[in-house]
C-alpha positions in Angstrom: -36.2 21.4 -39.8 -37.6 24.0 -37.5 -34.2 25.7 -37.2 -34.2 26.1 -41.0 -37.7 27.6 -41.0 -36.8 30.0 -38.2 -33.5 31.1 -39.8 -35.2 31.7 -43.2 -37.5 34.2 -41.4 -35.1 35.7 -38.9 -33.5 39.0 -39.7 -29.8 38.6 -40.7 -28.7 40.8 -37.8 -30.7 39.0 -35.1 -28.4 38.6 -32.0 -29.2 34.8 -31.7 -28.9 33.9 -35.3 -25.3 32.5 -34.9 -26.5 30.3 -32.1 -29.2 28.7 -34.3 -26.6 28.2 -37.1 -24.3 26.6 -34.6 -27.2 24.2 -33.6 -27.6 23.3 -37.2 -23.9 22.4 -37.5 -24.2 20.3 -34.4 -27.3 18.5 -35.7 -25.7 17.9 -39.1 -22.7 16.1 -37.5 -25.1 13.9 -35.6 -27.3 13.2 -38.6 -24.4 12.1 -40.7 -23.0 10.0 -37.9 -26.2 8.1 -37.3 -27.5 7.8 -40.9 -28.1 4.1 -41.8 -25.5 3.3 -44.5 -27.7 0.5 -46.0 -30.8 2.6 -46.5 -29.8 6.2 -46.3 -32.6 6.7 -43.7 -32.5 7.2 -40.0 -33.7 4.9 -37.3 -36.8 5.7 -35.2 -34.5 5.8 -32.2 -31.6 7.5 -34.0 -28.7 6.3 -31.9 -29.9 2.8 -31.3 -29.5 1.3 -34.8 -28.5 -2.1 -33.4 -31.4 -2.6 -31.1 -33.9 -5.3 -32.1 -37.2 -3.8 -33.2 -35.7 -0.5 -34.2 -36.5 0.5 -37.8 -35.8 3.3 -40.3 -38.5 5.9 -40.0 -39.7 7.9 -43.0 -40.9 11.2 -41.5 -37.8 11.8 -39.4 -35.6 10.8 -42.4 -37.5 13.4 -44.5 -37.0 16.1 -41.9 -33.2 15.3 -41.4 -32.8 15.3 -45.2 -34.5 18.6 -45.6 -32.4 20.2 -42.9 -29.1 19.0 -44.4 -30.1 20.1 -47.9 -31.4 23.5 -46.8 -28.4 24.1 -44.5 -26.0 23.4 -47.4 -27.9 25.7 -49.8 -27.8 28.5 -47.3 -24.1 27.9 -46.6 -24.7 27.2 -42.9 -22.8 23.9 -43.2 -20.2 22.7 -45.7 -18.0 19.7 -46.3 -18.1 16.7 -44.1 -20.1 14.6 -46.6 -23.3 16.5 -45.9 -24.3 16.7 -49.6 -23.9 13.0 -50.0 -25.9 12.4 -46.8 -28.7 14.5 -48.1 -28.7 12.7 -51.4 -28.7 9.3 -49.7 -31.5 10.4 -47.3 -33.6 11.6 -50.2 -33.1 8.4 -52.2 -33.8 6.4 -49.1 -37.1 8.1 -48.4 -38.1 7.7 -52.0 -37.8 4.0 -51.6 -40.7 4.2 -49.1 -43.0 5.7 -51.7 -45.1 3.4 -53.9 -48.3 3.4 -55.9 -51.0 1.2 -54.6 -53.4 -1.0 -56.7 -55.9 1.9 -56.4 -53.5 4.2 -58.2 -52.8 6.3 -55.2 -49.4 7.1 -53.8 -48.5 5.5 -50.4 -45.6 6.4 -48.1 -44.8 3.7 -45.6 -42.9 3.3 -42.3 -44.1 6.4 -40.6 -44.1 6.2 -36.8 -47.4 7.0 -35.2 -47.4 10.1 -33.0 -45.2 10.0 -30.0 -44.9 11.5 -26.5 -41.9 11.4 -24.2 -41.2 7.8 -23.3 -38.5 5.2 -22.7 -36.8 3.1 -25.3 -39.5 0.4 -25.2 -42.2 3.0 -25.8 -40.5 4.3 -28.9 -39.7 0.8 -30.3 -43.3 -0.2 -29.7 -44.7 2.5 -31.9 -46.8 1.3 -34.9 -45.5 1.7 -38.4 -48.1 3.6 -40.4 -48.8 4.2 -44.0 -49.8 7.8 -45.1 -49.8 9.1 -41.5 -50.2 12.9 -41.8 -46.9 13.5 -39.8 -45.0 11.7 -42.4 -46.9 13.0 -45.4 -46.2 16.6 -44.3 -42.5 16.0 -43.7 -42.2 14.2 -47.0 -44.0 17.0 -48.9 -41.8 19.7 -47.3 -38.6 17.7 -48.1 -39.7 16.8 -51.6 -40.6 20.4 -52.4 -37.0 21.4 -51.8 -35.2 18.4 -53.3 -37.2 17.3 -56.3 -35.4 19.0 -59.2 
C-alpha cells in the first residue's frame, strides 16, 4: 500500500520509480498466490494458511486489496488474475463488516498491533473489532473500490 502512495507522489522520471513498480509486481504475485480461496482474504501469517490458530486478518486484507486494485488502475500490473483477486479481497473484507445492535458499524478480525516476533507471537495476537489499524486500512481501501 505504501508503494502505491509513494508512486502516486513520485515524479514520473524519478530514477528509482521502475524499482518500486517492480516491487509491486513481485508483491502482487505473492498476494495472489497466498489469497485464501474460501474467503478472499489473507491470513495473518500470510504463507502459513494451514497452521492451527492462523486466521484471515481484515486490515492486511484491506491493504493487499487496495494495492492490487490501485496497481491495476495505474497499469503497473496486468493479467494474472489480479483483477479477480482484488474483487475477491474486497468482497471478503466486506464480509467482516456488520452493524451492531447499537446501529454502529463494526469491522472484525483485526489483529492487535504487532512487533517483530516468531510464528507463535503472531498467531497469539488478539482479534480485535474496530481497531484503528484496521479501520484506517478499510477506509483507504473502500474509498478506492466502493463504486
